[in-house]
N, CA, C, O and CB atoms as a CASP TS submission, in Angstrom:
PFRMAT TS
TARGET T0000
AUTHOR 0000-0000-0000
METHOD Language model
MODEL 1
PARENT N/A
ATOM      1  N   MET     1     -39.408 -25.237 -52.046  1.00  0.00           N
ATOM      2  CA  MET     1     -38.501 -26.188 -51.420  1.00  0.00           C
ATOM      3  C   MET     1     -37.265 -26.349 -52.302  1.00  0.00           C
ATOM      4  O   MET     1     -37.374 -26.492 -53.519  1.00  0.00           O
ATOM      5  CB  MET     1     -39.201 -27.558 -51.188  1.00  0.00           C
ATOM      6  N   TYR     2     -36.099 -26.324 -51.680  1.00  0.00           N
ATOM      7  CA  TYR     2     -34.831 -26.450 -52.395  1.00  0.00           C
ATOM      8  C   TYR     2     -34.662 -27.891 -52.856  1.00  0.00           C
ATOM      9  O   TYR     2     -34.776 -28.804 -52.038  1.00  0.00           O
ATOM     10  CB  TYR     2     -33.635 -26.013 -51.501  1.00  0.00           C
ATOM     11  N   PRO     3     -34.393 -28.127 -54.146  1.00  0.00           N
ATOM     12  CA  PRO     3     -34.392 -29.488 -54.683  1.00  0.00           C
ATOM     13  C   PRO     3     -33.167 -30.342 -54.350  1.00  0.00           C
ATOM     14  O   PRO     3     -33.186 -31.551 -54.578  1.00  0.00           O
ATOM     15  CB  PRO     3     -34.523 -29.417 -56.139  1.00  0.00           C
ATOM     16  N   LEU     4     -32.112 -29.740 -53.820  1.00  0.00           N
ATOM     17  CA  LEU     4     -30.879 -30.486 -53.584  1.00  0.00           C
ATOM     18  C   LEU     4     -30.553 -30.445 -52.097  1.00  0.00           C
ATOM     19  O   LEU     4     -29.750 -29.626 -51.651  1.00  0.00           O
ATOM     20  CB  LEU     4     -29.704 -29.909 -54.424  1.00  0.00           C
ATOM     21  N   LYS     5     -31.187 -31.344 -51.329  1.00  0.00           N
ATOM     22  CA  LYS     5     -31.095 -31.289 -49.861  1.00  0.00           C
ATOM     23  C   LYS     5     -29.694 -31.534 -49.325  1.00  0.00           C
ATOM     24  O   LYS     5     -29.419 -31.203 -48.172  1.00  0.00           O
ATOM     25  CB  LYS     5     -32.027 -32.295 -49.260  1.00  0.00           C
ATOM     26  N   THR     6     -28.804 -32.100 -50.122  1.00  0.00           N
ATOM     27  CA  THR     6     -27.441 -32.341 -49.664  1.00  0.00           C
ATOM     28  C   THR     6     -26.516 -31.156 -49.926  1.00  0.00           C
ATOM     29  O   THR     6     -25.342 -31.197 -49.557  1.00  0.00           O
ATOM     30  CB  THR     6     -26.887 -33.574 -50.333  1.00  0.00           C
ATOM     31  N   ASP     7     -27.024 -30.110 -50.552  1.00  0.00           N
ATOM     32  CA  ASP     7     -26.272 -28.858 -50.718  1.00  0.00           C
ATOM     33  C   ASP     7     -26.535 -28.023 -49.471  1.00  0.00           C
ATOM     34  O   ASP     7     -27.408 -27.155 -49.472  1.00  0.00           O
ATOM     35  CB  ASP     7     -26.694 -28.078 -52.043  1.00  0.00           C
ATOM     36  N   ILE     8     -25.784 -28.282 -48.415  1.00  0.00           N
ATOM     37  CA  ILE     8     -26.113 -27.708 -47.109  1.00  0.00           C
ATOM     38  C   ILE     8     -25.841 -26.211 -47.009  1.00  0.00           C
ATOM     39  O   ILE     8     -26.332 -25.561 -46.086  1.00  0.00           O
ATOM     40  CB  ILE     8     -25.342 -28.416 -46.044  1.00  0.00           C
ATOM     41  N   ASN     9     -25.067 -25.652 -47.942  1.00  0.00           N
ATOM     42  CA  ASN     9     -24.848 -24.209 -47.903  1.00  0.00           C
ATOM     43  C   ASN     9     -25.588 -23.474 -49.027  1.00  0.00           C
ATOM     44  O   ASN     9     -25.392 -22.273 -49.218  1.00  0.00           O
ATOM     45  CB  ASN     9     -23.361 -23.914 -47.989  1.00  0.00           C
ATOM     46  N   TYR    10     -26.424 -24.181 -49.757  1.00  0.00           N
ATOM     47  CA  TYR    10     -27.316 -23.600 -50.766  1.00  0.00           C
ATOM     48  C   TYR    10     -26.604 -22.766 -51.823  1.00  0.00           C
ATOM     49  O   TYR    10     -27.090 -21.703 -52.209  1.00  0.00           O
ATOM     50  CB  TYR    10     -28.341 -22.754 -50.094  1.00  0.00           C
ATOM     51  N   ASN    11     -25.446 -23.248 -52.294  1.00  0.00           N
ATOM     52  CA  ASN    11     -24.738 -22.510 -53.333  1.00  0.00           C
ATOM     53  C   ASN    11     -24.943 -23.098 -54.723  1.00  0.00           C
ATOM     54  O   ASN    11     -24.307 -22.659 -55.681  1.00  0.00           O
ATOM     55  CB  ASN    11     -23.273 -22.470 -53.018  1.00  0.00           C
ATOM     56  N   GLY    12     -25.816 -24.076 -54.840  1.00  0.00           N
ATOM     57  CA  GLY    12     -26.152 -24.652 -56.131  1.00  0.00           C
ATOM     58  C   GLY    12     -25.360 -25.884 -56.515  1.00  0.00           C
ATOM     59  O   GLY    12     -25.564 -26.443 -57.593  1.00  0.00           O
ATOM     60  N   ARG    13     -24.452 -26.316 -55.641  1.00  0.00           N
ATOM     61  CA  ARG    13     -23.676 -27.516 -55.952  1.00  0.00           C
ATOM     62  C   ARG    13     -23.284 -28.255 -54.666  1.00  0.00           C
ATOM     63  O   ARG    13     -23.095 -27.646 -53.613  1.00  0.00           O
ATOM     64  CB  ARG    13     -22.413 -27.146 -56.762  1.00  0.00           C
ATOM     65  N   VAL    14     -23.171 -29.558 -54.781  1.00  0.00           N
ATOM     66  CA  VAL    14     -22.704 -30.378 -53.664  1.00  0.00           C
ATOM     67  C   VAL    14     -21.206 -30.565 -53.866  1.00  0.00           C
ATOM     68  O   VAL    14     -20.763 -31.162 -54.847  1.00  0.00           O
ATOM     69  CB  VAL    14     -23.468 -31.772 -53.585  1.00  0.00           C
ATOM     70  N   ASP    15     -20.444 -30.046 -52.924  1.00  0.00           N
ATOM     71  CA  ASP    15     -18.994 -30.070 -53.072  1.00  0.00           C
ATOM     72  C   ASP    15     -18.320 -30.303 -51.717  1.00  0.00           C
ATOM     73  O   ASP    15     -18.979 -30.630 -50.730  1.00  0.00           O
ATOM     74  CB  ASP    15     -18.495 -28.754 -53.701  1.00  0.00           C
ATOM     75  N   ILE    16     -17.011 -30.131 -51.690  1.00  0.00           N
ATOM     76  CA  ILE    16     -16.241 -30.397 -50.481  1.00  0.00           C
ATOM     77  C   ILE    16     -16.658 -29.484 -49.335  1.00  0.00           C
ATOM     78  O   ILE    16     -16.510 -29.861 -48.172  1.00  0.00           O
ATOM     79  CB  ILE    16     -14.757 -30.234 -50.758  1.00  0.00           C
ATOM     80  N   ILE    17     -17.167 -28.312 -49.624  1.00  0.00           N
ATOM     81  CA  ILE    17     -17.632 -27.406 -48.574  1.00  0.00           C
ATOM     82  C   ILE    17     -18.806 -28.030 -47.819  1.00  0.00           C
ATOM     83  O   ILE    17     -18.898 -27.903 -46.598  1.00  0.00           O
ATOM     84  CB  ILE    17     -18.042 -26.041 -49.175  1.00  0.00           C
ATOM     85  N   ASP    18     -19.695 -28.696 -48.538  1.00  0.00           N
ATOM     86  CA  ASP    18     -20.829 -29.369 -47.897  1.00  0.00           C
ATOM     87  C   ASP    18     -20.350 -30.545 -47.044  1.00  0.00           C
ATOM     88  O   ASP    18     -20.816 -30.740 -45.922  1.00  0.00           O
ATOM     89  CB  ASP    18     -21.837 -29.858 -48.959  1.00  0.00           C
ATOM     90  N   ILE    19     -19.425 -31.315 -47.582  1.00  0.00           N
ATOM     91  CA  ILE    19     -18.894 -32.452 -46.819  1.00  0.00           C
ATOM     92  C   ILE    19     -18.172 -31.969 -45.564  1.00  0.00           C
ATOM     93  O   ILE    19     -18.361 -32.529 -44.484  1.00  0.00           O
ATOM     94  CB  ILE    19     -17.936 -33.291 -47.692  1.00  0.00           C
ATOM     95  N   SER    20     -17.349 -30.937 -45.701  1.00  0.00           N
ATOM     96  CA  SER    20     -16.611 -30.460 -44.528  1.00  0.00           C
ATOM     97  C   SER    20     -17.532 -29.828 -43.497  1.00  0.00           C
ATOM     98  O   SER    20     -17.286 -29.943 -42.296  1.00  0.00           O
ATOM     99  CB  SER    20     -15.548 -29.457 -44.948  1.00  0.00           C
ATOM    100  N   GLY    21     -18.591 -29.162 -43.950  1.00  0.00           N
ATOM    101  CA  GLY    21     -19.559 -28.598 -43.007  1.00  0.00           C
ATOM    102  C   GLY    21     -20.242 -29.672 -42.187  1.00  0.00           C
ATOM    103  O   GLY    21     -20.406 -29.531 -40.975  1.00  0.00           O
ATOM    104  N   ALA    22     -20.640 -30.744 -42.848  1.00  0.00           N
ATOM    105  CA  ALA    22     -21.271 -31.851 -42.134  1.00  0.00           C
ATOM    106  C   ALA    22     -20.266 -32.560 -41.229  1.00  0.00           C
ATOM    107  O   ALA    22     -20.612 -33.002 -40.133  1.00  0.00           O
ATOM    108  CB  ALA    22     -21.883 -32.847 -43.126  1.00  0.00           C
ATOM    109  N   ALA    23     -19.026 -32.665 -41.694  1.00  0.00           N
ATOM    110  CA  ALA    23     -17.995 -33.317 -40.872  1.00  0.00           C
ATOM    111  C   ALA    23     -17.750 -32.537 -39.581  1.00  0.00           C
ATOM    112  O   ALA    23     -17.512 -33.138 -38.533  1.00  0.00           O
ATOM    113  CB  ALA    23     -16.677 -33.452 -41.665  1.00  0.00           C
ATOM    114  N   LYS    24     -17.805 -31.219 -39.645  1.00  0.00           N
ATOM    115  CA  LYS    24     -17.635 -30.394 -38.441  1.00  0.00           C
ATOM    116  C   LYS    24     -18.748 -30.648 -37.433  1.00  0.00           C
ATOM    117  O   LYS    24     -18.539 -30.551 -36.224  1.00  0.00           O
ATOM    118  CB  LYS    24     -17.599 -28.906 -38.812  1.00  0.00           C
ATOM    119  N   ALA    25     -19.931 -30.975 -37.943  1.00  0.00           N
ATOM    120  CA  ALA    25     -21.075 -31.224 -37.061  1.00  0.00           C
ATOM    121  C   ALA    25     -21.255 -32.705 -36.734  1.00  0.00           C
ATOM    122  O   ALA    25     -22.220 -33.072 -36.063  1.00  0.00           O
ATOM    123  CB  ALA    25     -22.341 -30.691 -37.699  1.00  0.00           C
ATOM    124  N   PHE    26     -20.354 -33.549 -37.191  1.00  0.00           N
ATOM    125  CA  PHE    26     -20.473 -34.993 -37.005  1.00  0.00           C
ATOM    126  C   PHE    26     -20.639 -35.349 -35.523  1.00  0.00           C
ATOM    127  O   PHE    26     -19.977 -34.780 -34.656  1.00  0.00           O
ATOM    128  CB  PHE    26     -19.243 -35.705 -37.585  1.00  0.00           C
ATOM    129  N   ALA    27     -21.523 -36.288 -35.258  1.00  0.00           N
ATOM    130  CA  ALA    27     -21.803 -36.823 -33.912  1.00  0.00           C
ATOM    131  C   ALA    27     -22.488 -35.800 -33.006  1.00  0.00           C
ATOM    132  O   ALA    27     -22.338 -35.846 -31.785  1.00  0.00           O
ATOM    133  CB  ALA    27     -20.508 -37.292 -33.258  1.00  0.00           C
ATOM    134  N   THR    28     -23.241 -34.876 -33.611  1.00  0.00           N
ATOM    135  CA  THR    28     -23.983 -33.914 -32.802  1.00  0.00           C
ATOM    136  C   THR    28     -25.481 -34.128 -32.955  1.00  0.00           C
ATOM    137  O   THR    28     -25.951 -34.824 -33.855  1.00  0.00           O
ATOM    138  CB  THR    28     -23.609 -32.479 -33.193  1.00  0.00           C
ATOM    139  N   LYS    29     -26.206 -33.507 -32.046  1.00  0.00           N
ATOM    140  CA  LYS    29     -27.671 -33.518 -32.068  1.00  0.00           C
ATOM    141  C   LYS    29     -28.131 -32.125 -31.662  1.00  0.00           C
ATOM    142  O   LYS    29     -27.322 -31.334 -31.179  1.00  0.00           O
ATOM    143  CB  LYS    29     -28.268 -34.631 -31.107  1.00  0.00           C
ATOM    144  N   PRO    30     -29.417 -31.801 -31.847  1.00  0.00           N
ATOM    145  CA  PRO    30     -29.892 -30.468 -31.478  1.00  0.00           C
ATOM    146  C   PRO    30     -29.517 -30.117 -30.037  1.00  0.00           C
ATOM    147  O   PRO    30     -29.672 -30.924 -29.121  1.00  0.00           O
ATOM    148  CB  PRO    30     -31.408 -30.380 -31.660  1.00  0.00           C
ATOM    149  N   GLY    31     -29.026 -28.905 -29.866  1.00  0.00           N
ATOM    150  CA  GLY    31     -28.596 -28.443 -28.551  1.00  0.00           C
ATOM    151  C   GLY    31     -27.095 -28.497 -28.353  1.00  0.00           C
ATOM    152  O   GLY    31     -26.560 -27.794 -27.496  1.00  0.00           O
ATOM    153  N   ASP    32     -26.399 -29.327 -29.137  1.00  0.00           N
ATOM    154  CA  ASP    32     -24.944 -29.378 -29.058  1.00  0.00           C
ATOM    155  C   ASP    32     -24.349 -28.126 -29.699  1.00  0.00           C
ATOM    156  O   ASP    32     -24.944 -27.541 -30.604  1.00  0.00           O
ATOM    157  CB  ASP    32     -24.400 -30.656 -29.747  1.00  0.00           C
ATOM    158  N   ALA    33     -23.179 -27.724 -29.227  1.00  0.00           N
ATOM    159  CA  ALA    33     -22.543 -26.491 -29.703  1.00  0.00           C
ATOM    160  C   ALA    33     -22.250 -26.520 -31.204  1.00  0.00           C
ATOM    161  O   ALA    33     -22.388 -25.492 -31.868  1.00  0.00           O
ATOM    162  CB  ALA    33     -21.253 -26.250 -28.942  1.00  0.00           C
ATOM    163  N   ARG    34     -21.855 -27.654 -31.750  1.00  0.00           N
ATOM    164  CA  ARG    34     -21.514 -27.753 -33.177  1.00  0.00           C
ATOM    165  C   ARG    34     -22.684 -28.183 -34.057  1.00  0.00           C
ATOM    166  O   ARG    34     -22.497 -28.385 -35.257  1.00  0.00           O
ATOM    167  CB  ARG    34     -20.380 -28.726 -33.358  1.00  0.00           C
ATOM    168  N   TRP    35     -23.884 -28.329 -33.498  1.00  0.00           N
ATOM    169  CA  TRP    35     -25.047 -28.773 -34.259  1.00  0.00           C
ATOM    170  C   TRP    35     -25.302 -27.837 -35.436  1.00  0.00           C
ATOM    171  O   TRP    35     -25.247 -26.615 -35.293  1.00  0.00           O
ATOM    172  CB  TRP    35     -26.289 -28.848 -33.353  1.00  0.00           C
ATOM    173  N   ASP    36     -25.580 -28.417 -36.591  1.00  0.00           N
ATOM    174  CA  ASP    36     -25.936 -27.660 -37.797  1.00  0.00           C
ATOM    175  C   ASP    36     -27.122 -28.358 -38.433  1.00  0.00           C
ATOM    176  O   ASP    36     -26.971 -29.421 -39.035  1.00  0.00           O
ATOM    177  CB  ASP    36     -24.727 -27.554 -38.806  1.00  0.00           C
ATOM    178  N   LYS    37     -28.294 -27.770 -38.305  1.00  0.00           N
ATOM    179  CA  LYS    37     -29.510 -28.435 -38.787  1.00  0.00           C
ATOM    180  C   LYS    37     -29.462 -28.725 -40.276  1.00  0.00           C
ATOM    181  O   LYS    37     -30.086 -29.686 -40.729  1.00  0.00           O
ATOM    182  CB  LYS    37     -30.722 -27.586 -38.480  1.00  0.00           C
ATOM    183  N   GLU    38     -28.741 -27.925 -41.054  1.00  0.00           N
ATOM    184  CA  GLU    38     -28.655 -28.168 -42.496  1.00  0.00           C
ATOM    185  C   GLU    38     -27.874 -29.437 -42.810  1.00  0.00           C
ATOM    186  O   GLU    38     -28.083 -30.046 -43.860  1.00  0.00           O
ATOM    187  CB  GLU    38     -28.008 -26.978 -43.192  1.00  0.00           C
ATOM    188  N   SER    39     -26.982 -29.840 -41.923  1.00  0.00           N
ATOM    189  CA  SER    39     -26.186 -31.059 -42.137  1.00  0.00           C
ATOM    190  C   SER    39     -26.972 -32.332 -41.851  1.00  0.00           C
ATOM    191  O   SER    39     -26.540 -33.421 -42.228  1.00  0.00           O
ATOM    192  CB  SER    39     -24.946 -31.027 -41.263  1.00  0.00           C
ATOM    193  N   ASP    40     -28.105 -32.211 -41.197  1.00  0.00           N
ATOM    194  CA  ASP    40     -28.961 -33.369 -40.914  1.00  0.00           C
ATOM    195  C   ASP    40     -29.855 -33.604 -42.128  1.00  0.00           C
ATOM    196  O   ASP    40     -31.054 -33.327 -42.090  1.00  0.00           O
ATOM    197  CB  ASP    40     -29.822 -33.148 -39.611  1.00  0.00           C
ATOM    198  N   VAL    41     -29.260 -34.116 -43.201  1.00  0.00           N
ATOM    199  CA  VAL    41     -29.970 -34.209 -44.472  1.00  0.00           C
ATOM    200  C   VAL    41     -31.046 -35.286 -44.502  1.00  0.00           C
ATOM    201  O   VAL    41     -31.906 -35.267 -45.382  1.00  0.00           O
ATOM    202  CB  VAL    41     -28.996 -34.463 -45.565  1.00  0.00           C
ATOM    203  N   ASN    42     -31.016 -36.223 -43.563  1.00  0.00           N
ATOM    204  CA  ASN    42     -32.083 -37.233 -43.507  1.00  0.00           C
ATOM    205  C   ASN    42     -33.076 -36.952 -42.383  1.00  0.00           C
ATOM    206  O   ASN    42     -33.965 -37.761 -42.116  1.00  0.00           O
ATOM    207  CB  ASN    42     -31.482 -38.627 -43.325  1.00  0.00           C
ATOM    208  N   PHE    43     -32.924 -35.815 -41.732  1.00  0.00           N
ATOM    209  CA  PHE    43     -33.894 -35.311 -40.746  1.00  0.00           C
ATOM    210  C   PHE    43     -34.190 -36.289 -39.606  1.00  0.00           C
ATOM    211  O   PHE    43     -35.338 -36.440 -39.190  1.00  0.00           O
ATOM    212  CB  PHE    43     -35.182 -34.971 -41.442  1.00  0.00           C
ATOM    213  N   ASP    44     -33.136 -36.953 -39.104  1.00  0.00           N
ATOM    214  CA  ASP    44     -33.351 -37.892 -38.001  1.00  0.00           C
ATOM    215  C   ASP    44     -32.872 -37.350 -36.653  1.00  0.00           C
ATOM    216  O   ASP    44     -32.836 -38.088 -35.668  1.00  0.00           O
ATOM    217  CB  ASP    44     -32.647 -39.196 -38.297  1.00  0.00           C
ATOM    218  N   GLY    45     -32.505 -36.071 -36.603  1.00  0.00           N
ATOM    219  CA  GLY    45     -32.133 -35.454 -35.341  1.00  0.00           C
ATOM    220  C   GLY    45     -30.711 -35.713 -34.883  1.00  0.00           C
ATOM    221  O   GLY    45     -30.389 -35.520 -33.710  1.00  0.00           O
ATOM    222  N   LYS    46     -29.857 -36.149 -35.799  1.00  0.00           N
ATOM    223  CA  LYS    46     -28.444 -36.354 -35.470  1.00  0.00           C
ATOM    224  C   LYS    46     -27.631 -36.283 -36.756  1.00  0.00           C
ATOM    225  O   LYS    46     -28.126 -36.564 -37.848  1.00  0.00           O
ATOM    226  CB  LYS    46     -28.221 -37.724 -34.742  1.00  0.00           C
ATOM    227  N   ILE    47     -26.366 -35.897 -36.592  1.00  0.00           N
ATOM    228  CA  ILE    47     -25.457 -35.890 -37.736  1.00  0.00           C
ATOM    229  C   ILE    47     -24.580 -37.127 -37.584  1.00  0.00           C
ATOM    230  O   ILE    47     -23.802 -37.241 -36.637  1.00  0.00           O
ATOM    231  CB  ILE    47     -24.592 -34.551 -37.809  1.00  0.00           C
ATOM    232  N   ASP    48     -24.716 -38.044 -38.528  1.00  0.00           N
ATOM    233  CA  ASP    48     -23.965 -39.287 -38.456  1.00  0.00           C
ATOM    234  C   ASP    48     -23.480 -39.691 -39.842  1.00  0.00           C
ATOM    235  O   ASP    48     -23.576 -38.917 -40.795  1.00  0.00           O
ATOM    236  CB  ASP    48     -24.821 -40.402 -37.841  1.00  0.00           C
ATOM    237  N   ILE    49     -22.963 -40.899 -39.943  1.00  0.00           N
ATOM    238  CA  ILE    49     -22.396 -41.377 -41.196  1.00  0.00           C
ATOM    239  C   ILE    49     -23.434 -41.426 -42.313  1.00  0.00           C
ATOM    240  O   ILE    49     -23.078 -41.303 -43.485  1.00  0.00           O
ATOM    241  CB  ILE    49     -21.789 -42.749 -40.998  1.00  0.00           C
ATOM    242  N   LEU    50     -24.690 -41.600 -41.978  1.00  0.00           N
ATOM    243  CA  LEU    50     -25.733 -41.616 -43.012  1.00  0.00           C
ATOM    244  C   LEU    50     -25.864 -40.262 -43.689  1.00  0.00           C
ATOM    245  O   LEU    50     -26.083 -40.190 -44.898  1.00  0.00           O
ATOM    246  CB  LEU    50     -27.077 -42.025 -42.408  1.00  0.00           C
ATOM    247  N   ASP    51     -25.731 -39.193 -42.920  1.00  0.00           N
ATOM    248  CA  ASP    51     -25.774 -37.849 -43.500  1.00  0.00           C
ATOM    249  C   ASP    51     -24.555 -37.610 -44.390  1.00  0.00           C
ATOM    250  O   ASP    51     -24.684 -37.119 -45.512  1.00  0.00           O
ATOM    251  CB  ASP    51     -25.842 -36.779 -42.387  1.00  0.00           C
ATOM    252  N   LEU    52     -23.376 -37.958 -43.884  1.00  0.00           N
ATOM    253  CA  LEU    52     -22.155 -37.764 -44.673  1.00  0.00           C
ATOM    254  C   LEU    52     -22.174 -38.609 -45.948  1.00  0.00           C
ATOM    255  O   LEU    52     -21.735 -38.151 -47.003  1.00  0.00           O
ATOM    256  CB  LEU    52     -20.918 -38.114 -43.832  1.00  0.00           C
ATOM    257  N   ALA    53     -22.677 -39.826 -45.854  1.00  0.00           N
ATOM    258  CA  ALA    53     -22.756 -40.697 -47.027  1.00  0.00           C
ATOM    259  C   ALA    53     -23.706 -40.126 -48.077  1.00  0.00           C
ATOM    260  O   ALA    53     -23.419 -40.189 -49.272  1.00  0.00           O
ATOM    261  CB  ALA    53     -23.209 -42.100 -46.618  1.00  0.00           C
ATOM    262  N   ALA    54     -24.828 -39.575 -47.640  1.00  0.00           N
ATOM    263  CA  ALA    54     -25.789 -38.983 -48.581  1.00  0.00           C
ATOM    264  C   ALA    54     -25.169 -37.792 -49.301  1.00  0.00           C
ATOM    265  O   ALA    54     -25.349 -37.628 -50.507  1.00  0.00           O
ATOM    266  CB  ALA    54     -27.075 -38.548 -47.846  1.00  0.00           C
ATOM    267  N   ILE    55     -24.445 -36.970 -48.568  1.00  0.00           N
ATOM    268  CA  ILE    55     -23.785 -35.817 -49.184  1.00  0.00           C
ATOM    269  C   ILE    55     -22.715 -36.298 -50.163  1.00  0.00           C
ATOM    270  O   ILE    55     -22.628 -35.790 -51.281  1.00  0.00           O
ATOM    271  CB  ILE    55     -23.158 -34.894 -48.102  1.00  0.00           C
ATOM    272  N   ALA    56     -21.910 -37.261 -49.757  1.00  0.00           N
ATOM    273  CA  ALA    56     -20.865 -37.796 -50.631  1.00  0.00           C
ATOM    274  C   ALA    56     -21.457 -38.422 -51.891  1.00  0.00           C
ATOM    275  O   ALA    56     -20.896 -38.282 -52.977  1.00  0.00           O
ATOM    276  CB  ALA    56     -20.025 -38.830 -49.879  1.00  0.00           C
ATOM    277  N   LYS    57     -22.573 -39.103 -51.750  1.00  0.00           N
ATOM    278  CA  LYS    57     -23.231 -39.735 -52.905  1.00  0.00           C
ATOM    279  C   LYS    57     -23.646 -38.695 -53.942  1.00  0.00           C
ATOM    280  O   LYS    57     -23.585 -38.947 -55.145  1.00  0.00           O
ATOM    281  CB  LYS    57     -24.461 -40.537 -52.450  1.00  0.00           C
ATOM    282  N   ASP    58     -24.069 -37.525 -53.463  1.00  0.00           N
ATOM    283  CA  ASP    58     -24.505 -36.458 -54.372  1.00  0.00           C
ATOM    284  C   ASP    58     -23.372 -35.539 -54.815  1.00  0.00           C
ATOM    285  O   ASP    58     -23.616 -34.570 -55.533  1.00  0.00           O
ATOM    286  CB  ASP    58     -25.578 -35.636 -53.711  1.00  0.00           C
ATOM    287  N   PHE    59     -22.147 -35.822 -54.402  1.00  0.00           N
ATOM    288  CA  PHE    59     -21.005 -34.976 -54.733  1.00  0.00           C
ATOM    289  C   PHE    59     -20.971 -34.688 -56.237  1.00  0.00           C
ATOM    290  O   PHE    59     -21.029 -35.603 -57.059  1.00  0.00           O
ATOM    291  CB  PHE    59     -19.688 -35.644 -54.282  1.00  0.00           C
ATOM    292  N   GLY    60     -20.878 -33.415 -56.575  1.00  0.00           N
ATOM    293  CA  GLY    60     -20.835 -33.008 -57.977  1.00  0.00           C
ATOM    294  C   GLY    60     -22.172 -32.626 -58.571  1.00  0.00           C
ATOM    295  O   GLY    60     -22.212 -32.036 -59.650  1.00  0.00           O
ATOM    296  N   ARG    61     -23.267 -32.941 -57.904  1.00  0.00           N
ATOM    297  CA  ARG    61     -24.590 -32.567 -58.412  1.00  0.00           C
ATOM    298  C   ARG    61     -24.773 -31.067 -58.297  1.00  0.00           C
ATOM    299  O   ARG    61     -24.236 -30.440 -57.385  1.00  0.00           O
ATOM    300  CB  ARG    61     -25.710 -33.307 -57.646  1.00  0.00           C
ATOM    301  N   THR    62     -25.526 -30.492 -59.216  1.00  0.00           N
ATOM    302  CA  THR    62     -25.754 -29.052 -59.229  1.00  0.00           C
ATOM    303  C   THR    62     -27.225 -28.758 -59.536  1.00  0.00           C
ATOM    304  O   THR    62     -27.951 -29.597 -60.070  1.00  0.00           O
ATOM    305  CB  THR    62     -24.833 -28.363 -60.264  1.00  0.00           C
ATOM    306  N   VAL    63     -27.630 -27.552 -59.184  1.00  0.00           N
ATOM    307  CA  VAL    63     -28.914 -26.992 -59.593  1.00  0.00           C
ATOM    308  C   VAL    63     -28.631 -25.596 -60.119  1.00  0.00           C
ATOM    309  O   VAL    63     -27.671 -24.947 -59.702  1.00  0.00           O
ATOM    310  CB  VAL    63     -29.957 -26.968 -58.403  1.00  0.00           C
ATOM    311  N   THR    64     -29.466 -25.143 -61.030  1.00  0.00           N
ATOM    312  CA  THR    64     -29.307 -23.812 -61.589  1.00  0.00           C
ATOM    313  C   THR    64     -29.929 -22.799 -60.651  1.00  0.00           C
ATOM    314  O   THR    64     -31.085 -22.930 -60.250  1.00  0.00           O
ATOM    315  CB  THR    64     -29.938 -23.719 -62.991  1.00  0.00           C
ATOM    316  N   LEU    65     -29.157 -21.797 -60.309  1.00  0.00           N
ATOM    317  CA  LEU    65     -29.641 -20.711 -59.461  1.00  0.00           C
ATOM    318  C   LEU    65     -29.765 -19.450 -60.294  1.00  0.00           C
ATOM    319  O   LEU    65     -28.965 -19.291 -61.216  1.00  0.00           O
ATOM    320  CB  LEU    65     -28.699 -20.479 -58.251  1.00  0.00           C
ATOM    321  N   PRO    66     -30.672 -18.565 -60.057  1.00  0.00           N
ATOM    322  CA  PRO    66     -31.685 -18.693 -59.013  1.00  0.00           C
ATOM    323  C   PRO    66     -32.794 -19.638 -59.421  1.00  0.00           C
ATOM    324  O   PRO    66     -33.073 -19.832 -60.604  1.00  0.00           O
ATOM    325  CB  PRO    66     -32.266 -17.338 -58.675  1.00  0.00           C
ATOM    326  N   LEU    67     -33.415 -20.219 -58.418  1.00  0.00           N
ATOM    327  CA  LEU    67     -34.537 -21.116 -58.682  1.00  0.00           C
ATOM    328  C   LEU    67     -35.745 -20.294 -59.094  1.00  0.00           C
ATOM    329  O   LEU    67     -35.906 -19.157 -58.650  1.00  0.00           O
ATOM    330  CB  LEU    67     -34.862 -21.987 -57.440  1.00  0.00           C
ATOM    331  N   PRO    68     -36.593 -20.859 -59.936  1.00  0.00           N
ATOM    332  CA  PRO    68     -37.797 -20.116 -60.363  1.00  0.00           C
ATOM    333  C   PRO    68     -38.756 -19.858 -59.210  1.00  0.00           C
ATOM    334  O   PRO    68     -39.807 -19.249 -59.405  1.00  0.00           O
ATOM    335  CB  PRO    68     -38.527 -20.882 -61.463  1.00  0.00           C
TER
END
């Protein structure tokens, strides 16, 4: 399991790319054209302000890649 769930593109860091990816999927749910399951970081079936806030809170966090 990847330890940094707010790193939606799995590049080892939470940055503006993660925030912008979630912003593109904002206000979507499964089945919508812009839905991105990785942006649903709290796993509630929708991309909303709670997801964006969680990503923003972790902004700057990193993990060392590759993972063991």
